[in-house]
VOBA-1610 file (N, C-alpha, C; in pm, whole numbers, padded with zeros to 5 digits, always signed):
BEGIN
Met+00084-00119+00000Met+00000+00000+00000Met+00088+00125+00000Lys+00049+00225-00075Lys+00120+00353-00075Lys+00055+00444+00029Ile+00135+00489+00125Ile+00084+00566+00238Ile+00164+00694+00253Ser+00095+00806+00271Ser+00161+00934+00299Ser+00130+00974+00443Ile+00235+01008+00519Ile+00218+01052+00658Ile+00250+01199+00667Leu+00149+01279+00697Leu+00169+01423+00712Leu+00210+01450+00856Gly+00336+01481+00875Gly+00388+01506+01009Gly+00466+01389+01065Cys+00594+01379+01030Cys+00678+01269+01080Cys+00752+01315+01205Gly+00675+01337+01309Gly+00730+01378+01437Gly+00732+01263+01536Trp+00693+01292+01660Trp+00702+01194+01768Trp+00624+01066+01737Leu+00509+01079+01674Leu+00429+00961+01638Leu+00450+00921+01493Gly+00451+01019+01403Gly+00456+00988+01260Gly+00582+00916+01216Leu+00697+00952+01276Leu+00823+00889+01235Leu+00828+00740+01271Pro+00805+00702+01398Pro+00807+00558+01429Pro+00694+00482+01360Leu+00581+00548+01336Leu+00473+00485+01261Leu+00518+00455+01118Gly+00580+00553+01054Gly+00629+00534+00919Gly+00732+00423+00911Lys+00824+00421+01009Lys+00926+00316+01014Lys+00862+00178+01025Tyr+00761+00166+01111Tyr+00691+00039+01129Tyr+00621-00004+00999Leu+00558+00090+00932Leu+00485+00057+00808Leu+00581+00015+00698Val+00696+00082+00688Val+00798+00043+00590Val+00845-00100+00618Glu+00870-00129+00746Glu+00917-00262+00784Glu+00813-00371+00755Asn+00687-00329+00742Asn+00580-00425+00714Asn+00532-00419+00569Gly+00621-00370+00482Gly+00599-00385+00338Gly+00528-00273+00267His+00501-00162+00336His+00432-00050+00271His+00531+00050+00213Glu+00487+00120+00111Glu+00565+00228+00052Glu+00521+00358+00120Val+00611+00421+00193Val+00573+00533+00279Val+00642+00663+00238Lys+00560+00767+00224Lys+00610+00904+00206Lys+00584+00978+00337Gly+00675+01064+00375Gly+00657+01135+00501Gly+00696+01281+00488Ser+00620+01368+00553Ser+00652+01511+00548Ser+00721+01555+00676Thr+00807+01655+00661Thr+00872+01719+00774Thr+00883+01867+00745Thr+00886+01947+00850Thr+00903+02092+00832Thr+01049+02132+00842Ser+01135+02034+00873Ser+01276+02063+00898Ser+01366+01991+00798Glu+01445+02066+00727Glu+01536+02007+00628Glu+01637+01914+00695Thr+01672+01943+00819Thr+01772+01860+00889Thr+01719+01721+00922Lys+01586+01702+00919Lys+01528+01571+00950Lys+01518+01480+00829Ile+01545+01535+00710Ile+01532+01455+00588Ile+01620+01329+00591Pro+01749+01340+00630Pro+01830+01217+00637Pro+01776+01112+00735Leu+01712+01158+00844Leu+01655+01066+00942Leu+01541+00987+00880Leu+01454+01054+00805Leu+01345+00984+00738Leu+01399+00884+00637Gln+01498+00926+00562Gln+01557+00838+00462Gln+01621+00715+00527Ser+01677+00733+00644Ser+01748+00623+00710Ser+01656+00509+00752Val+01526+00539+00768Val+01431+00434+00806Val+01342+00392+00688Gly+01378+00440+00567Gly+01307+00396+00448Gly+01188+00480+00407Ile+01169+00596+00472Ile+01059+00686+00437Ile+01106+00785+00330Gln+01028+00801+00224Gln+01060+00902+00121Gln+01023+01039+00176Pro+01120+01128+00195Pro+01093+01255+00265Pro+01042+01366+00174Phe+00956+01449+00232Phe+00904+01568+00164Phe+00908+01685+00262Leu+00962+01797+00216Leu+00970+01917+00299Leu+00845+02001+00276Leu+00755+02000+00374Leu+00628+02073+00364Leu+00603+02149+00493Lys+00564+02275+00480Lys+00533+02357+00596Lys+00391+02410+00585Phe+00326+02426+00700Phe+00190+02480+00708Phe+00193+02598+00803Ser+00188+02721+00749Ser+00211+02838+00834Ser+00104+02948+00828Pro-00026+02924+00833Pro-00090+02793+00834Pro-00113+02735+00695Ala-00105+02820+00589Ala-00124+02767+00453Ala-00006+02678+00416Val-00032+02579+00335Val+00072+02485+00297Val+00177+02554+00212Glu+00304+02525+00243Glu+00417+02576+00167Glu+00502+02458+00121Gly+00545+02462-00001Gly+00626+02352-00054Gly+00575+02308-00189Glu+00666+02287-00281Glu+00628+02254-00418Glu+00600+02105-00437Glu+00621+02027-00333Glu+00614+01882-00348Glu+00481+01822-00304Leu+00382+01907-00272Leu+00257+01857-00215Leu+00186+01760-00309Val+00183+01792-00437Val+00112+01706-00533Val+00174+01567-00534Glu+00307+01561-00541Glu+00374+01431-00542Glu+00357+01358-00408Phe+00361+01435-00298Phe+00343+01376-00165Phe+00208+01305-00155Leu+00105+01360-00218Leu-00030+01304-00207Leu-00059+01197-00311Gln+00042+01154-00385Gln+00022+01045-00480Gln+00033+00911-00407Ser-00067+00885-00326Ser-00074+00763-00245Ser-00219+00720-00237Glu-00242+00604-00174Glu-00378+00555-00153Glu-00435+00609-00022Thr-00348+00619+00079Thr-00393+00657+00213Thr-00310+00773+00267Leu-00378+00866+00334Leu-00311+00978+00400Leu-00334+00966+00550Ile-00226+00972+00626Ile-00235+00974+00773Ile-00191+01112+00820Ile-00278+01182+00891Ile-00248+01318+00936Ile-00210+01316+01083Cys-00085+01351+01110Cys-00031+01345+01247Cys+00025+01480+01292Ile-00021+01589+01234Ile+00035+01718+01276Ile-00041+01769+01398Pro+00031+01816+01501Pro-00035+01866+01622Pro-00102+02000+01597Pro-00214+02029+01665Pro-00287+02153+01640Pro-00218+02279+01689Arg-00135+02269+01792Arg-00062+02384+01849Arg-00153+02503+01880Ala-00273+02473+01930Ala-00369+02580+01961Ala-00317+02676+02067Gly-00243+02622+02163Gly-00191+02706+02270Gly-00096+02813+02221Lys-00022+02781+02115Lys+00077+02876+02062Lys+00019+02969+01958Tyr-00067+02914+01870Tyr-00114+02992+01756Tyr-00263+03024+01757Gly-00339+02965+01850Gly-00482+02989+01853Gly-00560+02877+01787Glu-00689+02868+01820Glu-00775+02759+01775Glu-00787+02750+01623Asp-00789+02864+01555Asp-00816+02864+01411Asp-00698+02815+01329Tyr-00580+02816+01386Tyr-00458+02786+01309Tyr-00463+02647+01246His-00499+02547+01326His-00502+02409+01276His-00613+02393+01171Ile-00724+02458+01193Ile-00833+02453+01094Ile-00785+02507+00960Gln-00714+02619+00965Gln-00663+02680+00842Gln-00559+02590+00774Gln-00479+02519+00855Gln-00383+02424+00798Gln-00454+02319+00713Ile-00557+02259+00770Ile-00628+02152+00699Ile-00708+02207+00582Gln-00768+02324+00599Gln-00841+02387+00489Gln-00751+02410+00368Ser-00625+02446+00394Ser-00532+02471+00283Ser-00491+02341+00214Leu-00506+02230+00283Leu-00469+02100+00231Leu-00580+02036+00148Ile-00703+02066+00182Ile-00819+01997+00123Ile-00827+02006-00029Pro-00806+02123-00092Pro-00813+02127-00239Pro-00717+02029-00305Ala-00597+02016-00248Ala-00498+01922-00303Ala-00541+01777-00283Ile-00604+01749-00168Ile-00654+01613-00144Ile-00759+01577-00248Lys-00848+01670-00276Lys-00957+01645-00373Lys-00904+01612-00512Lys-00790+01667-00547Lys-00731+01645-00680Lys-00637+01525-00682Ser-00615+01464-00567Ser-00515+01359-00555Ser-00573+01219-00570Ser-00486+01119-00555Ser-00529+00979-00561Ser-00566+00923-00424Ile-00567+01008-00321Ile-00597+00963-00185Ile-00740+00908-00178Gln-00753+00785-00129Gln-00883+00720-00117Gln-00930+00712+00028Ser-00836+00714+00121Ser-00873+00700+00262Ser-00779+00785+00348Ile-00833+00829+00463Ile-00760+00917+00553Ile-00774+00866+00696Ile-00664+00870+00771Ile-00668+00852+00916Ile-00624+00984+00978Tyr-00707+01037+01066Tyr-00674+01163+01132Tyr-00658+01138+01282Thr-00542+01174+01336Thr-00520+01155+01480Thr-00571+01277+01556Ser-00689+01262+01611Ser-00752+01365+01692Ser-00718+01338+01839Ser-00800+01386+01931Ser-00768+01374+02073Ser-00894+01358+02156Thr-00880+01288+02269Thr-00992+01275+02362Thr-01020+01405+02436Ser-00938+01508+02414Ser-00964+01639+02474Ser-01091+01702+02418Val-01146+01644+02309Val-01270+01698+02251Val-01391+01670+02341Tyr-01375+01578+02437Tyr-01486+01546+02528Tyr-01478+01632+02654Pro-01591+01683+02700Pro-01590+01755+02828Pro-01577+01658+02944Asp-01535+01709+03059Asp-01525+01627+03180Asp-01665+01611+03240Leu-01724+01493+03220Leu-01862+01469+03262Leu-01871+01377+03384Asn-01757+01348+03446Asn-01754+01263+03567Asn-01815+01125+03542Lys-01786+01069+03426Lys-01840+00937+03392Lys-01757+00875+03280Glu-01793+00751+03244Glu-01728+00687+03130Glu-01781+00749+03001Ile-01690+00775+02908Ile-01724+00844+02784Ile-01706+00751+02665Thr-01806+00745+02577Thr-01794+00670+02452Thr-01802+00769+02334Glu-01786+00714+02215Glu-01790+00797+02094Glu-01926+00860+02072Glu-02028+00809+02141Glu-02163+00863+02126Glu-02187+00985+02215Asp-02097+01012+02308Asp-02116+01124+02400Asp-02088+01258+02332Glu-02136+01363+02396Glu-02120+01497+02339Glu-01974+01537+02334Val-01944+01624+02238Val-01809+01679+02226Val-01819+01830+02240Ile-01703+01893+02255Ile-01698+02039+02262Ile-01691+02090+02119Ala-01806+02130+02066Ala-01819+02160+01922Ala-01727+02272+01875Ser-01688+02360+01966Ser-01606+02473+01926Ser-01458+02437+01911Phe-01419+02317+01955Phe-01279+02277+01946Phe-01234+02268+01801Ala-01112+02314+01774Ala-01056+02306+01640Ala-01053+02162+01589Leu-01020+02069+01678Leu-01011+01929+01638Leu-01143+01877+01584Ile-01253+01916+01646Ile-01385+01872+01599Ile-01416+01933+01463Lys-01382+02059+01445Lys-01406+02123+01315Lys-01323+02058+01205Val-01200+02020+01239Val-01115+01950+01142Val-01171+01811+01113Glu-01214+01740+01216Glu-01277+01610+01194Glu-01392+01624+01093Glu-01475+01726+01112Glu-01591+01746+01024Glu-01548+01780+00881Leu-01445+01861+00867Leu-01394+01896+00734Leu-01349+01770+00659Leu-01278+01683+00729Leu-01223+01563+00665Leu-01332+01460+00637Lys-01430+01449+00726Lys-01539+01354+00704Lys-01630+01397+00589Ala-01629+01526+00557Ala-01711+01577+00447Ala-01652+01547+00309Leu-01527+01502+00305Leu-01464+01469+00178Leu-01520+01338+00122Asp-01495+01314-00006Asp-01541+01190-00069Asp-01456+01070-00028Thr-01342+01097+00036Thr-01257+00988+00082Thr-01321+00916+00202Gln-01269+00797+00233Gln-01312+00726+00353Gln-01223+00772+00468Thr-01284+00836+00566Thr-01205+00895+00674Thr-01234+00825+00807Thr-01129+00784+00874Thr-01142+00729+01010Thr-01070+00822+01107Ile-01140+00855+01216Ile-01089+00945+01318Ile-01040+00863+01437Leu-00918+00889+01481Leu-00865+00827+01602Leu-00854+00933+01709Arg-00939+00927+01810Arg-00931+01021+01922Arg-00841+00960+02029Cys-00715+01003+02025Cys-00612+00943+02112Cys-00613+01005+02251Gly-00589+00922+02350Gly-00569+00971+02485Gly-00430+01032+02498Gly-00385+01056+02621Gly-00253+01113+02643Gly-00145+01021+02589Leu-00068+01071+02494Leu+00031+00989+02426Leu+00156+00971+02513Met+00187+00848+02545Met+00300+00816+02630Met+00392+00715+02560Gly+00511+00697+02615Gly+00610+00609+02556Gly+00733+00688+02520Met+00840+00617+02484Met+00969+00681+02456Met+01006+00769+02576Glu+01030+00898+02551Glu+01070+00989+02659Glu+00951+01055+02728Arg+00831+01027+02681Arg+00710+01088+02741Arg+00664+01003+02859Ile+00694+01050+02978Ile+00663+00980+03102Ile+00582+01077+03189Gly+00461+01037+03227Gly+00371+01128+03297Gly+00435+01202+03413Ala+00502+01131+03501Ala+00556+01193+03623Ala+00667+01292+03594Lys+00732+01279+03480Lys+00844+01368+03447Lys+00800+01515+03445Tyr+00676+01537+03403Tyr+00627+01674+03388Tyr+00575+01733+03519Phe+00568+01650+03623Phe+00516+01696+03752Phe+00616+01670+03866Ala+00738+01635+03830Ala+00838+01601+03932Ala+00857+01714+04033Gly+00833+01685+04160Gly+00852+01783+04266Gly+00745+01889+04277Lys+00646+01885+04189Lys+00543+01989+04189Lys+00425+01949+04279Arg+00352+02049+04321Arg+00230+02024+04398Arg+00114+01997+04303Ile+00043+01889+04324Ile-00074+01860+04240Ile-00188+01810+04328Asn-00309+01848+04290Asn-00427+01805+04365Asn-00516+01714+04280Thr-00460+01662+04169Thr-00537+01575+04079Thr-00488+01430+04087Gly-00427+01394+04198Gly-00371+01260+04212Gly-00474+01148+04205Gln-00599+01177+04241Gln-00703+01074+04243Gln-00788+01073+04116Ile-00746+01147+04015Ile-00818+01149+03887Ile-00767+01033+03800Pro-00858+00955+03739Pro-00813+00846+03652Pro-00746+00900+03526Val-00644+00829+03478Val-00573+00873+03357Val-00636+00809+03233Asn-00619+00878+03123Asn-00662+00828+02991Asn-00540+00832+02900Tyr-00452+00735+02919Tyr-00326+00730+02847Tyr-00329+00622+02739Ile-00240+00636+02643Ile-00217+00529+02545Ile-00069+00530+02510His-00014+00411+02493His+00129+00398+02460His+00149+00415+02309Gln+00261+00475+02274Gln+00296+00495+02133Gln+00285+00364+02053Asp+00332+00255+02110Asp+00327+00126+02039Asp+00185+00085+02006Asp+00090+00117+02095Asp-00049+00080+02069Asp-00112+00170+01963Val-00078+00298+01959Val-00130+00382+01851Val-00083+00328+01717Ile+00045+00291+01709Ile+00099+00235+01585Ile+00027+00104+01551Gly+00003+00021+01651Gly-00067-00105+01628Gly-00210-00085+01581Ile-00278+00015+01637Ile-00416+00043+01599Ile-00422+00096+01456Val-00333+00189+01422Val-00330+00241+01284Val-00305+00128+01186Ser-00210+00040+01218Ser-00180-00074+01130Ser-00302-00164+01113Thr-00375-00188+01222Thr-00495-00272+01217Thr-00601-00210+01126Ile-00619-00079+01135Ile-00716-00009+01050Ile-00676-00022+00903Leu-00547-00002+00874Leu-00499-00010+00737Leu-00514-00150+00679Glu-00475-00249+00757Glu-00473-00387+00707Glu-00613-00444+00687Asn-00708-00395+00768Asn-00843-00455+00765Asn-00950-00362+00710Gly-00913-00240+00676Gly-01006-00148+00611Gly-01120-00099+00701Phe-01088-00062+00824Phe-01192-00008+00913Phe-01208+00142+00886Trp-01282+00171+00780Trp-01294+00311+00735Trp-01430+00369+00770Gly-01437+00501+00773Gly-01561+00571+00804Gly-01600+00560+00950Glu-01499+00540+01037Glu-01526+00520+01180Glu-01464+00632+01264Thr-01516+00646+01385Thr-01453+00729+01488Thr-01426+00639+01607Phe-01299+00630+01646Phe-01260+00542+01755Phe-01189+00620+01865Asn-01220+00586+01990Asn-01138+00631+02103Asn-01020+00537+02114Ala-00899+00593+02111Ala-00778+00513+02122Ala-00712+00542+02258Val-00749+00460+02357Val-00705+00479+02494Val-00687+00341+02558Ser-00587+00328+02642Ser-00571+00201+02713Ser-00698+00168+02793Pro-00739+00042+02796Pro-00865+00004+02860Pro-00869+00027+03011Glu-00753+00028+03076Glu-00751+00045+03222Glu-00710+00188+03258His-00765+00236+03369His-00753+00378+03405His-00713+00395+03551Pro-00590+00361+03587Pro-00545+00386+03724Pro-00541+00536+03751Val-00537+00573+03878Val-00533+00716+03911Val-00391+00769+03891Arg-00384+00900+03872Arg-00256+00966+03846Arg-00150+00934+03952Glu-00192+00938+04077Glu-00095+00918+04185Glu-00025+00783+04171Ala-00102+00679+04141Ala-00045+00545+04127Ala+00055+00541+04011Val+00017+00602+03899Val+00105+00603+03781Val+00232+00682+03810Phe+00215+00801+03868Phe+00331+00888+03892Phe+00427+00828+03994Leu+00374+00766+04099Leu+00461+00705+04199Leu+00543+00592+04138Lys+00480+00514+04050Lys+00553+00405+03984Lys+00659+00463+03890Asn+00623+00569+03814Asn+00720+00636+03728Asn+00841+00685+03807Cys+00814+00750+03920Cys+00922+00807+04002Cys+01014+00700+04056Lys+00955+00587+04096Lys+01035+00477+04149Lys+01124+00418+04042Glu+01069+00402+03921Glu+01142+00336+03813Glu+01245+00427+03747Tyr+01217+00557+03741Tyr+01303+00647+03664Tyr+01366+00756+03750Asp+01353+00742+03881Asp+01422+00828+03977Asp+01387+00976+03962Phe+01257+01003+03937Phe+01210+01142+03939Phe+01178+01183+04082Glu+01182+01312+04108Glu+01139+01363+04237Glu+00989+01342+04250Ile+00944+01288+04360Ile+00801+01257+04379Ile+00721+01386+04391Pro+00611+01398+04316Pro+00525+01517+04331Pro+00466+01524+04472Ile+00425+01642+04510Ile+00360+01661+04639Ile+00209+01652+04615Phe+00150+01540+04657Phe+00008+01516+04633Phe-00074+01582+04743Glu-00156+01677+04704Glu-00242+01748+04798Glu-00387+01706+04778Glu-00462+01709+04886Glu-00604+01675+04877Glu-00679+01792+04814Ala-00763+01762+04716Ala-00839+01867+04649Ala-00940+01928+04746Thr-00954+02058+04742Thr-01048+02127+04831Thr-01192+02118+04780Glu-01206+02083+04654Glu-01340+02062+04597Glu-01331+01953+04492Ala-01447+01902+04453Ala-01450+01792+04356Ala-01390+01838+04223Ile-01300+01757+04168Ile-01236+01789+04040Ile-01303+01706+03930Pro-01353+01771+03827Pro-01419+01696+03718Pro-01322+01605+03646Phe-01373+01494+03595Phe-01289+01396+03527Phe-01370+01328+03418Lys-01302+01243+03344Lys-01369+01158+03245Lys-01289+01029+03233Ile-01359+00922+03201Ile-01294+00793+03175Ile-01331+00754+03032Ile-01232+00759+02944Ile-01257+00735+02802Ile-01259+00585+02773Ser-01367+00538+02712Ser-01381+00396+02682Ser-01331+00363+02540Pro-01242+00263+02526Pro-01201+00217+02394Pro-01279+00094+02348Gln-01393+00067+02412Gln-01465-00058+02388Gln-01509-00073+02243Lys-01552+00037+02180Lys-01595+00028+02040Lys-01479-00017+01952Leu-01362+00040+01975Leu-01242+00001+01899Leu-01212-00147+01918Ile-01215-00193+02042Ile-01182-00332+02073Ile-01281-00427+02007Glu-01410-00395+02021Glu-01514-00484+01969Glu-01518-00485+01816Lys-01496-00370+01755Lys-01509-00360+01609Lys-01387-00413+01536Thr-01267-00389+01592Thr-01145-00426+01521Thr-01080-00552+01575Gly-01115-00590+01699Gly-01050-00704+01761Gly-00909-00673+01809Tyr-00873-00546+01812Tyr-00737-00509+01851Tyr-00711-00547+01997Gln-00595-00607+02020Gln-00553-00642+02156Gln-00438-00550+02198Phe-00459-00474+02302Phe-00362-00377+02347Phe-00234-00444+02396Lys-00122-00388+02354Lys+00007-00433+02405Lys+00023-00387+02550Tyr-00028-00267+02577Tyr-00024-00211+02712Tyr-00166-00172+02753Ala-00238-00265+02812Ala-00376-00238+02854Ala-00381-00148+02976Asn-00272-00144+03053Asn-00269-00068+03177Asn-00149+00027+03178Pro-00173+00158+03195Pro-00060+00253+03200Pro+00043+00223+03308Leu+00007+00144+03409Leu+00105+00105+03510Leu+00211+00010+03453Asp+00183-00046+03335Asp+00277-00140+03271Asp+00355-00078+03157Phe+00335+00051+03131Phe+00404+00114+03018Phe+00556+00102+03034Ile+00624+00079+02922Ile+00770+00077+02917Ile+00816+00196+02836Tyr+00919+00263+02884Tyr+00969+00384+02821Tyr+01115+00365+02781Ser+01161+00448+02687Ser+01303+00446+02649Ser+01342+00587+02612Phe+01450+00635+02671Phe+01493+00772+02643Phe+01641+00789+02670
//
């Protein structure tokens, strides 16, 4: 299968490497010329493309000469504002319409769901104003077959939950986590590609949801981080527990890391 990965960063690069190793022809985009040799070293055909927010680069037409497009670019709403990511995708759509792309996987996020203090499925309400939801709608409106992956907190490699809270005071220690390991995102994408699970929206989150304190304490013990100072919340803190049950039942995918307490990292 010919696959184009838009955004060969933290997720896109190892995903592309995995797909190449499993017999696919992979094109990958990067915004940095210095990363081109890295993509080549793992068998990915590199393309220098920038979205600022409009697409820049003369190679877009050739990049989209594939059967499937996987979009892995982060929205960066905090830095550029909510509309930035929408404008990025809007600038891409005319080229997709003229291309050979037949199917799309878009890596969205479980942040689109409000904290409703309950288990959340794909049928629950979303925050309609979120850029990610607007992008999901733009892509689903195309004639291509689009599958949306709403990923939980992406962990693995150097991304370790406790690292970001080492020594800090936190009052969310009893909130359940909605994490997913990088290896499982790659496995889920591969399962969708190999079996043609198109036109779907899936929550991609580990099935088990230990509380933050348990995960962070284990991280600190294993990787020698300073233990956060866990404080009791003075009022109830809203939460959500994201269910991946639809994904499991529909695709038969078996998680490599069903429990974030078992995640393995390398850095």
